[in-house]
PADREN-770274 format. One record per residue: residue in three letters; x, y, z of N, C-alpha, C in turn. Coordinates in steps of 0.1 Angstrom, whole numbers, padded with zeros to 4 digits, always signed. Atoms other than C-alpha are relative to their C-alpha. Layout:
BEGIN
ALAXYZXYZXYZ ...
This chain:
BEGIN
UNK+0010-0005+0001+0952+0991+0999+0000+0002-0014 UNK+0001+0001+0010+0943+0985+0963-0007+0008-0010 UNK+0007-0013+0010+0936+1013+0940-0005-0008-0014 UNK+0007+0006+0013+0917+1008+0905+0012+0003-0008 UNK-0008+0003+0009+0936+1005+0874+0005+0015-0007 UNK-0007-0012+0002+0939+1044+0870+0011+0006+0010 UNK-0011-0004-0012+0963+1048+0901+0011+0005-0005 UNK-0012-0009-0001+0991+1072+0899+0010-0011+0005 UNK-0008+0009-0006+1024+1055+0905+0006+0003+0014 UNK-0004+0000-0016+1026+1068+0942-0010-0007+0006 UNK+0015+0006-0010+0994+1045+0951+0011-0013+0008 UNK-0003+0013-0006+1006+1014+0975+0002-0010-0010 UNK+0000+0009+0008+0997+0991+0950+0007-0001-0014 UNK-0008+0003+0009+1019+0999+0923+0011+0006+0002 UNK-0012-0004-0004+1051+1005+0939+0011-0007-0007 UNK-0009+0006+0004+1069+0978+0925-0009-0012-0008 UNK+0009+0007+0011+1047+0962+0897-0001+0006-0012 UNK+0005-0008+0014+1035+0970+0858-0013-0002+0001 UNK+0012+0002+0007+1002+0977+0850-0010-0011+0011 UNK+0003+0007-0006+0976+0951+0864+0007-0008+0008 UNK-0009+0006-0012+0988+0930+0894+0001-0013-0003 UNK-0002+0012+0006+1003+0897+0878+0012-0005+0007 UNK-0013+0004-0005+1027+0874+0893+0013+0000-0013 UNK-0006-0004+0006+1043+0880+0864+0010+0014-0005 UNK-0006-0015-0002+1044+0918+0868+0006+0002+0012 UNK-0004-0004-0018+1056+0918+0904+0019-0002-0005 UNK-0009+0000+0004+1092+0927+0895+0012-0006+0012 UNK-0006+0006-0007+1120+0905+0912+0015-0008-0008 UNK-0012+0006+0006+1154+0890+0904+0009-0011+0008 UNK+0000+0006-0008+1151+0869+0931-0004-0017+0001 UNK+0006+0010+0001+1151+0832+0929-0009-0009+0010 UNK+0005+0004-0014+1139+0828+0963-0015+0008-0002 UNK+0015-0009+0003+1108+0853+0956-0006-0007-0013 UNK+0009+0010+0007+1102+0835+0924-0006-0011+0004 UNK+0004+0015-0011+1097+0803+0944-0012+0006+0005 UNK+0010-0001-0006+1073+0820+0961-0014+0005-0004 UNK+0008-0006+0008+1056+0839+0933-0004-0015-0006 UNK+0005+0012+0008+1053+0804+0918-0009-0011+0004 UNK+0008+0009-0009+1040+0783+0948-0014+0009+0003 UNK+0013-0007-0005+1011+0812+0952-0006-0001-0010 UNK+0005-0001+0010+1005+0811+0918-0007-0015-0004 UNK+0007+0013-0001+0998+0773+0919-0014+0001+0007 UNK+0014+0001-0006+0972+0778+0946-0009+0014-0006 UNK+0011-0007+0007+0955+0806+0927-0011-0007-0004 UNK+0009+0011+0008+0937+0782+0907-0005-0008+0009 UNK+0008+0006-0003+0925+0763+0934-0009+0009+0012 UNK+0011-0005-0009+0894+0768+0956+0002+0002+0016 UNK-0002+0001-0013+0911+0773+0988+0007+0012+0008 UNK-0001-0011-0005+0913+0800+1014+0018+0002+0006 UNK-0012+0002-0002+0950+0812+1022+0007+0008+0008 UNK-0005-0010-0010+0975+0828+1048+0015+0004-0007 UNK-0012-0009+0004+1006+0853+1037+0002+0002+0010 UNK-0009-0004-0011+1032+0854+1060+0013+0009-0002 UNK-0010-0012+0005+1060+0882+1057-0002+0011+0013 UNK+0000-0010-0007+1071+0913+1077-0007+0011-0008 UNK+0010-0012+0006+1054+0945+1069+0013+0008-0013 UNK-0007-0007+0013+1067+0962+1036+0005-0012-0010 UNK-0010+0008+0012+1076+0930+1015-0009-0004-0009 UNK+0014+0004+0010+1042+0927+0994-0008-0007+0000 UNK+0010+0005+0002+1021+0909+1005-0015+0000-0004 UNK+0015-0003+0005+0989+0929+0994+0003+0001-0017 UNK-0001+0001+0015+1006+0925+0958+0000-0013-0003 UNK+0001+0016+0007+1008+0886+0958-0017-0001+0003 UNK+0015+0000-0005+0970+0886+0974-0006+0005-0013 UNK+0002-0004+0017+0961+0908+0941+0004-0009-0010 UNK-0005+0008+0008+0981+0886+0921-0008-0012-0002 UNK+0007+0013+0001+0965+0855+0932-0018+0001-0004 UNK+0014-0002+0005+0928+0872+0928+0002+0001-0015 UNK+0001-0003+0017+0938+0883+0890+0001-0014-0005 UNK-0005+0010+0007+0952+0848+0884-0011-0012+0005 UNK+0012+0008-0007+0918+0829+0902-0012+0002-0007 UNK+0012+0001+0009+0885+0820+0883-0010+0009+0008 UNK+0004-0010-0001+0875+0848+0903+0003+0014-0001 UNK-0007-0013+0002+0894+0874+0889-0011+0009-0005 UNK+0012-0008+0004+0859+0887+0871-0005+0008+0015 UNK+0007-0009-0012+0847+0895+0910+0011+0012+0006 UNK-0003-0010-0007+0855+0922+0930+0013-0006+0010 UNK-0008+0001-0013+0889+0923+0952-0001+0011+0008 UNK+0002-0008-0013+0883+0938+0987+0013+0001+0003 UNK-0012+0003-0010+0914+0945+1006-0003+0013+0013 UNK+0002-0011-0016+0911+0961+1045+0014-0009+0004 UNK-0009-0001-0013+0940+0968+1064-0004+0000+0015 UNK+0003+0004-0014+0928+0955+1096+0008+0005+0011 UNK-0010-0007-0016+0954+0973+1120-0003+0014-0002 UNK+0004-0014-0001+0936+1007+1107-0015+0003+0007 UNK+0014+0000-0005+0901+0996+1118+0001-0001+0019 UNK+0004+0006-0016+0894+1002+1156-0010-0011+0002 UNK+0007+0011-0004+0883+0974+1175-0015+0003+0001 UNK+0011-0005-0006+0854+0991+1183-0012-0004-0010 UNK+0003+0000+0012+0845+0994+1145+0002-0013-0011 UNK-0001+0013+0009+0855+0958+1131-0014-0005-0001 UNK+0009+0006+0002+0824+0943+1131-0009+0006-0011 UNK+0007-0008+0010+0807+0973+1111+0008-0005-0011 UNK-0007-0001+0015+0833+0972+1087+0002-0011-0011 UNK+0002+0018+0011+0832+0934+1076-0011-0002-0001 UNK+0018+0005-0001+0794+0926+1083-0007+0014-0003 UNK+0010-0011+0005+0780+0961+1078-0012+0003+0013 UNK+0010+0000-0009+0750+0973+1093-0017+0005-0003 UNK+0012-0004+0005+0711+0979+1091-0004+0017+0006 UNK+0004-0011+0000+0696+1013+1092-0008+0002+0018 UNK+0002+0000-0009+0694+1022+1130+0005-0012+0010 UNK-0006+0008-0009+0716+0993+1145+0008+0009+0013 UNK-0009-0008-0012+0734+1021+1163-0004+0014-0002 UNK+0003-0012+0000+0727+1058+1171+0007+0003-0010 UNK-0003-0006+0013+0748+1069+1140-0005-0005-0014 UNK+0001+0008+0012+0736+1040+1117-0015+0004-0005 UNK+0010-0009+0009+0711+1063+1094-0006-0008-0011 UNK+0000+0010+0007+0712+1039+1066+0006-0017+0000 UNK-0010+0017-0003+0725+1004+1057+0012+0000-0006 UNK-0015+0000+0008+0758+0997+1047+0004-0013+0000 UNK-0003+0012+0003+0771+0968+1032+0015+0000+0004 UNK-0015-0002-0003+0805+0954+1047+0008-0005-0010 UNK-0010+0006+0011+0835+0943+1032-0003-0014-0004 UNK+0007+0015+0006+0821+0903+1031-0006+0004-0010 UNK+0010-0002+0012+0793+0917+1010+0006+0009-0011 UNK-0009-0005+0013+0815+0941+0987+0008-0011-0007 UNK-0006+0013+0003+0835+0909+0982-0008-0009-0007 UNK+0012+0012+0003+0807+0888+0972+0008-0004-0013 UNK-0002+0004+0017+0818+0865+0940+0017+0003+0000 UNK-0011+0000+0002+0855+0876+0945+0009-0005+0012 UNK-0008+0006-0011+0883+0877+0969+0001+0014+0013 UNK-0004-0010-0009+0886+0894+1004+0015-0002+0006 UNK-0015-0001-0008+0921+0903+1018-0002+0006+0009 UNK+0000-0005-0016+0923+0907+1053+0017+0002+0004 UNK-0011-0003+0001+0958+0924+1057+0003-0001+0020 UNK-0003+0001-0010+0974+0920+1093-0013-0003+0008 UNK+0010+0007-0006+0947+0897+1104+0000-0001+0014 UNK+0000+0003-0015+0962+0890+1140-0001+0015+0007 UNK+0003-0013-0009+0954+0929+1149-0017-0004+0006 UNK+0014+0003-0004+0917+0913+1152-0001-0005+0013 UNK+0002+0008-0015+0903+0902+1186-0004-0017-0003 UNK-0001+0013-0001+0899+0865+1190-0017-0002-0005 UNK+0018+0000+0003+0859+0872+1188-0001+0001-0013 UNK+0002-0002+0013+0863+0888+1158+0004-0008-0013 UNK-0005+0012+0007+0881+0863+1143-0006-0011-0002 UNK+0009+0013-0003+0859+0834+1154-0012+0004-0013 UNK+0010-0003+0011+0829+0855+1133+0006+0001-0017 UNK-0007+0000+0014+0852+0857+1103+0000-0011-0004 UNK+0000+0015+0010+0858+0821+1100-0016-0007+0001 UNK+0015+0005+0002+0819+0814+1106-0001+0005-0012 UNK+0003-0002+0014+0813+0835+1077+0004-0005-0010 UNK-0005+0004+0011+0839+0821+1055-0006-0015+0000 UNK+0001+0013+0003+0828+0785+1062-0016-0004-0004 UNK+0012-0002+0002+0789+0795+1061-0007+0002-0012 UNK+0003-0007+0012+0792+0815+1032-0013+0011+0005 UNK+0010-0006-0008+0765+0840+1054+0008+0006+0008 UNK-0003-0007-0011+0767+0869+1071-0012+0006+0005 UNK+0010-0012-0006+0745+0893+1094+0003+0010+0002 UNK-0008-0011+0002+0750+0927+1091-0008+0005+0017 UNK+0002-0002-0012+0748+0946+1127-0015+0005+0000 UNK+0016+0002+0005+0708+0948+1135-0008-0005-0004 UNK+0008+0007+0010+0698+0928+1110-0005-0012+0007 UNK+0012+0015-0007+0673+0895+1116+0005-0008-0011 UNK-0003+0014+0010+0681+0877+1080+0012+0000-0003 UNK-0012-0001+0005+0712+0866+1067+0001+0000-0012 UNK+0000-0005+0011+0727+0876+1039+0016-0008-0009 UNK-0012+0004+0004+0750+0856+1011+0007+0005-0001 UNK-0012-0005+0002+0786+0861+1010+0011-0008-0004 UNK-0009+0007+0006+0806+0839+0987+0011+0008-0002 UNK-0010-0004+0002+0838+0850+0993+0013-0010+0000 UNK-0013+0010-0001+0877+0835+0989+0007+0011+0011 UNK-0005-0005-0012+0894+0845+1022+0014-0001-0007 UNK-0013-0001+0002+0931+0855+1016+0007+0010+0014 UNK-0008-0009-0017+0949+0867+1054+0012+0004-0006 UNK-0015-0006+0002+0981+0883+1057+0002+0005+0016 UNK-0008-0001-0014+1003+0886+1089+0016+0001+0003 UNK-0009+0006-0004+1032+0895+1102+0008-0004+0012 UNK-0002+0004-0013+1032+0881+1135+0004-0017-0001 UNK-0005+0016-0001+1046+0844+1141-0010-0007+0010 UNK+0017+0004-0002+1011+0827+1141+0003-0010+0010 UNK+0003+0011-0015+1020+0796+1167+0000+0007+0011 UNK-0001-0008-0012+1031+0823+1191-0010+0009+0004 UNK+0013-0006+0001+1002+0842+1186-0011-0006+0008 UNK+0007+0008+0002+0982+0812+1187-0001-0005+0020 UNK+0000+0004-0009+0996+0803+1220+0000+0010+0013 UNK+0003-0014-0005+0995+0839+1234-0014+0002+0003 UNK+0016-0006-0001+0955+0839+1228-0001+0011-0009 UNK+0004-0013+0014+0960+0864+1199-0005-0006-0010 UNK+0003+0007+0015+0952+0842+1171-0009-0015+0000 UNK+0008+0010-0005+0926+0816+1171+0006-0011-0009 UNK-0002+0015+0009+0934+0779+1163-0009-0002-0010 UNK+0009+0008+0009+0904+0770+1145+0004+0010-0012 UNK-0002-0009+0010+0909+0801+1121+0013-0008-0010 UNK-0012+0002+0006+0946+0791+1115+0000-0011-0008 UNK+0000+0012+0007+0937+0756+1105-0002-0004-0006 UNK+0007-0003+0013+0914+0767+1082+0009+0003-0011 UNK-0009-0007+0014+0941+0786+1062+0015-0007+0002 UNK-0014+0000-0003+0975+0769+1080+0004-0011-0010 UNK-0005+0008+0013+0979+0742+1051+0007+0008-0009 UNK+0001-0010+0012+0983+0769+1026+0009+0012+0003 UNK-0006-0015-0002+1006+0792+1035+0011+0006-0010 UNK-0010-0006+0008+1029+0815+1016+0006+0010+0007 UNK-0013-0007-0008+1060+0828+1032+0008+0012-0011 UNK-0008-0012+0012+1075+0861+1013+0013+0003+0007 UNK-0018-0004-0005+1112+0866+1022+0001+0017-0002 UNK-0003-0008-0001+1123+0897+1034+0011+0007-0012 UNK-0009-0009+0012+1144+0924+1011+0013-0003+0005 UNK-0016+0001-0003+1177+0914+1035+0002-0013-0007 UNK-0004+0009+0001+1173+0879+1025-0003-0003-0019 UNK+0002-0001+0016+1167+0886+0983+0007+0013-0003 UNK-0005-0014+0000+1192+0916+0981+0006+0001-0015 UNK-0002-0005+0011+1197+0909+0945-0012+0006-0007 UNK+0011-0010+0004+1163+0926+0942+0001+0017-0001 UNK-0001-0013-0001+1176+0959+0954+0006+0007-0014 UNK-0002-0010+0011+1194+0971+0922-0008+0001-0007 UNK+0014+0003+0015+1163+0959+0897-0010+0010+0010 UNK+0008-0012-0004+1140+0978+0924+0003+0013-0002 UNK-0008-0014+0001+1161+1010+0927-0001+0005-0016 UNK+0000-0001+0015+1162+1009+0888-0012+0006-0001 UNK+0009-0002+0001+1128+1007+0886-0003+0014+0006 UNK+0002-0012-0010+1120+1032+0914+0005+0016-0003 UNK-0004-0012+0002+1144+1059+0903-0010+0001-0015 UNK+0007-0006+0009+1128+1059+0870-0016+0003-0002 UNK+0012-0003-0003+1092+1059+0884-0001+0015+0004 UNK-0003-0017-0004+1104+1094+0901+0004+0007-0005 UNK-0003-0008+0013+1120+1108+0874-0014+0006-0004 UNK+0009-0007+0010+1087+1114+0859-0010+0006+0014 UNK+0006-0005-0012+1071+1118+0895+0004+0017+0003 UNK-0009-0012-0002+1095+1147+0900+0007+0010-0007 UNK-0009-0004+0011+1110+1157+0869+0012+0003+0001 UNK-0017+0001+0000+1142+1147+0877+0005-0007-0014 UNK-0001+0008+0010+1164+1133+0851+0015-0008+0005 UNK-0014+0008-0008+1189+1107+0877-0001-0009-0013 UNK-0001+0010+0008+1200+1083+0859+0005-0015+0006 UNK-0001+0011-0004+1214+1055+0882+0006+0003+0015 UNK-0007-0004-0015+1226+1053+0919+0016-0005-0001 UNK-0012+0004-0002+1263+1054+0922+0004-0011+0005 UNK-0002+0009-0006+1285+1029+0930+0000-0001+0015 UNK-0001-0002-0015+1289+1041+0966-0012-0004+0004 UNK+0015+0005-0004+1251+1041+0968-0002-0012+0002 UNK+0008+0013-0001+1243+1012+0956+0009-0012+0009 UNK-0006+0008-0012+1270+0994+0980-0004+0003+0017 UNK+0007-0005-0013+1253+1014+1008-0015-0010+0002 UNK+0010+0005+0001+1218+1003+0998+0005-0017+0004 UNK-0001+0011-0005+1232+0967+0997+0003-0006+0011 UNK-0004+0005-0013+1248+0967+1031-0013+0003+0012 UNK+0009-0007-0010+1218+0986+1046-0016-0016+0003 UNK+0009+0009-0004+1194+0961+1067-0014+0001-0003 UNK+0015-0004+0004+1160+0974+1054-0007-0007+0007 UNK+0016+0003-0010+1138+0969+1084-0011+0000-0004 UNK+0013-0003+0002+1110+0985+1067+0002-0008-0017 UNK-0005+0006+0016+1119+0964+1034-0004+0006-0010 UNK+0000-0007+0013+1107+0971+0998-0009+0015+0003 UNK+0003-0014-0004+1085+0999+1010+0008+0011+0009 UNK-0011-0009-0004+1115+1013+1031+0008+0005-0012 UNK-0006-0003+0011+1134+1012+0998-0006+0010-0009 UNK+0007-0012+0014+1106+1032+0974-0001+0009+0010 UNK+0003-0013-0006+1102+1058+1003+0019+0007+0000 UNK-0015-0005-0001+1144+1062+1003+0000+0005-0013 UNK-0001-0003+0012+1145+1063+0967-0008+0010-0007 UNK+0007-0008+0008+1116+1086+0960+0007+0016+0007 UNK-0005-0010-0008+1130+1110+0987+0015+0008-0005 UNK-0013-0002+0002+1164+1107+0975+0002+0006-0014 UNK+0004-0003+0017+1152+1113+0932-0001+0015+0005 UNK+0007-0014-0001+1132+1143+0947+0012+0011+0001 UNK-0008-0007-0002+1162+1158+0962+0013+0004-0009 UNK-0012+0003+0008+1189+1151+0936+0000+0007-0011 UNK-0003-0011+0017+1200+1175+0911+0009-0004-0010 UNK-0011+0007+0010+1227+1153+0895-0006-0013-0007 UNK+0000+0012+0005+1229+1123+0876-0001-0012+0005 UNK+0000+0012-0007+1238+1099+0900-0008+0001+0014 UNK+0000-0001-0016+1223+1092+0937+0008-0004+0006 UNK-0013+0003-0011+1250+1094+0964-0005-0005+0012 UNK+0007+0003-0014+1246+1079+0998-0003+0005+0008 UNK+0007-0009-0007+1238+1108+1013-0014+0003-0006 UNK+0013-0003+0005+1206+1111+0990-0008-0011+0008 UNK+0005+0008-0004+1195+1078+1000+0000-0001+0016 UNK-0006+0006-0015+1210+1072+1037+0003+0019+0006 UNK+0001-0009-0005+1207+1111+1048+0010+0001+0011 UNK-0003+0000-0014+1215+1101+1082+0012-0005+0000 UNK-0009+0004-0002+1246+1090+1077+0009+0012-0005 UNK-0010-0014+0000+1260+1124+1066-0001+0006+0012 UNK+0002-0007-0013+1251+1134+1100+0010-0003+0009 UNK-0008+0010-0011+1265+1106+1119+0016+0002-0006 UNK-0017+0000+0004+1299+1108+1099+0006+0016+0007 UNK-0008-0018-0004+1304+1149+1110+0001-0003+0015 UNK+0003+0000-0015+1291+1139+1146+0013-0010+0003 UNK-0011+0013-0003+1319+1106+1147+0014+0007+0000 UNK-0013-0002+0003+1344+1129+1132+0013+0000+0013 UNK-0010-0001-0008+1379+1123+1151-0005-0012+0007 UNK+0002+0012-0009+1362+1093+1168+0007-0015-0007 UNK-0006+0009+0003+1372+1058+1167-0007-0007-0019 UNK+0010+0003+0011+1343+1050+1139+0004+0006-0014 UNK-0002-0005+0010+1352+1073+1115+0005-0005-0014 UNK-0002+0005+0015+1355+1063+1077-0004-0013-0001 UNK+0003+0017+0003+1341+1028+1084-0010-0003-0014 UNK+0007-0001+0013+1315+1037+1057+0002+0004-0010 UNK-0002-0006+0013+1314+1039+1023-0002+0012-0006 UNK+0002-0015-0001+1299+1073+1026+0011+0008+0007 UNK-0007-0007-0011+1321+1085+1053+0012+0001-0007 UNK-0017+0001+0006+1352+1073+1032+0001+0010-0010 UNK+0005-0011+0009+1340+1090+1003+0000+0017+0004 UNK-0004-0011-0005+1335+1122+1020+0009+0005+0006 UNK-0015-0003-0007+1369+1124+1039+0004+0001-0014 UNK-0007+0003+0011+1385+1115+1009-0004+0014-0007 UNK-0002-0009+0007+1370+1143+0992+0003+0015+0007 UNK-0005-0010-0009+1373+1168+1018+0015+0004+0001 UNK-0015+0001-0002+1409+1161+1020+0008+0010-0015 UNK-0008-0003+0013+1415+1165+0981-0005+0017-0006 UNK+0003-0015+0000+1393+1199+0985+0010+0010+0007 UNK-0009-0007-0008+1417+1211+1012+0014+0003-0007 UNK-0013+0001+0005+1448+1203+0993+0004+0008-0013 UNK+0001-0007+0011+1440+1220+0963-0004+0014+0002 UNK+0005-0013-0003+1428+1251+0980-0016+0004-0003 UNK+0013-0003+0007+1393+1245+0970+0000+0004-0013 UNK-0002+0000+0015+1401+1246+0933-0007-0008-0002 UNK+0010+0013+0003+1371+1226+0920+0002-0003-0012 UNK-0005+0004+0013+1388+1222+0885+0010-0009+0006 UNK-0011+0006-0007+1419+1210+0902-0004-0015+0008 UNK+0005+0012-0016+1402+1187+0930-0007-0008-0008 UNK+0010+0010+0007+1376+1173+0900+0008-0009-0007 UNK-0007+0010+0004+1406+1163+0880+0010-0008+0009 UNK-0008+0013-0009+1426+1144+0909-0014-0009+0006 UNK+0012+0012-0004+1390+1126+0920-0005-0007-0013 UNK+0002+0003+0011+1384+1120+0885-0013-0005-0007 UNK+0015-0006+0003+1349+1134+0880-0003+0010-0006 UNK+0006-0013+0009+1333+1162+0862+0001+0010+0013 UNK+0002-0008-0011+1331+1194+0882-0012+0001+0004 UNK+0013+0000-0008+1295+1192+0882-0005-0010+0010 UNK+0001+0009-0013+1295+1161+0901+0009+0001+0011 UNK-0004-0003-0011+1319+1174+0926-0007+0011+0004 UNK+0009-0013-0009+1296+1205+0929-0008-0010+0007 UNK+0011+0008-0011+1268+1177+0936+0004-0007+0012 UNK-0004+0009-0011+1289+1155+0957+0003+0011+0015 UNK-0005-0013-0014+1300+1190+0981-0013+0000+0005 UNK+0013-0005-0009+1261+1197+0985-0003-0008+0006 UNK+0004+0013-0008+1253+1162+0991+0005-0004+0014 UNK-0007+0003-0012+1277+1158+1017+0001+0010+0011 UNK+0004-0011-0009+1270+1191+1033+0018+0009+0001 UNK-0013-0003+0001+1313+1203+1026-0002+0016+0002 UNK-0001-0012+0003+1322+1240+1032+0012+0003-0001 UNK-0014-0004+0002+1349+1257+1022+0002+0009+0013 UNK-0006-0005-0008+1368+1269+1049+0004+0017+0003 UNK-0001-0012-0001+1368+1306+1060+0012+0005+0004 UNK-0012-0001-0005+1400+1322+1064+0003+0016+0010 
């Protein structure tokens, strides 16, 4: 869902890029991701339709917008459609529009996404969610550069560049009848594969740093960094939600953090409850967060919960210790 240039930093299209979406402005420290962006950049200048493949949350929408902005169509509109959010019964109306009285609720003419994208780029995210029938009509519209609104008699010229994206295995979807092979062959020769975050972990420190800076502004915080234990936990996490999950976790962590460092329990609050539940079990202390928590609890007990003495032994400041005590949910035992 691309927003205009006045979007706030919370908009999905500005989560890990600077200003106008360009290939150079997409944040990455990964050679593999840079190779993906370089390939997309070369294709941007060519008059071809494209297919972007990648898991949810990897940034397919950013790459689509960067392709548009690097193309000869950059002065035209960029229209992004999340097809997964459109009920199948409304898909044709959303894509092609309708004439007045085309159906009961149609009181005025409506321009669909194809018309809105005329002269520019139409990005259809999760194209695999569309029915085979609608996919066929999409292909026809792109090849003929014309559409007909629902209830209309005349065709309307729609010159668009089609960029599609999907998280599904397209070949399996074709075999299952969920993806039309003719649409696939129209764009299959120009695939862009976006690697998941777990395959470009060198991006995690960079993205975390940028997100912390953004969310300090968003939430009025002054977090300086992720602690070493927190960064180790982030590097070890599988990130099933990819960059979108990292963005959400950092945002929540910064909003709740009252100290200078993000701790594992800020980014992964579930680990604190898991270590509590596993106390005395065989897996206790296997995670870095659990090890730090357990060690801190022992030092506090050893010093009789003398904060100054415990902080000295742990070689941290009293404020940092108090922050960690709060983050890990430690409680002074009652006598």
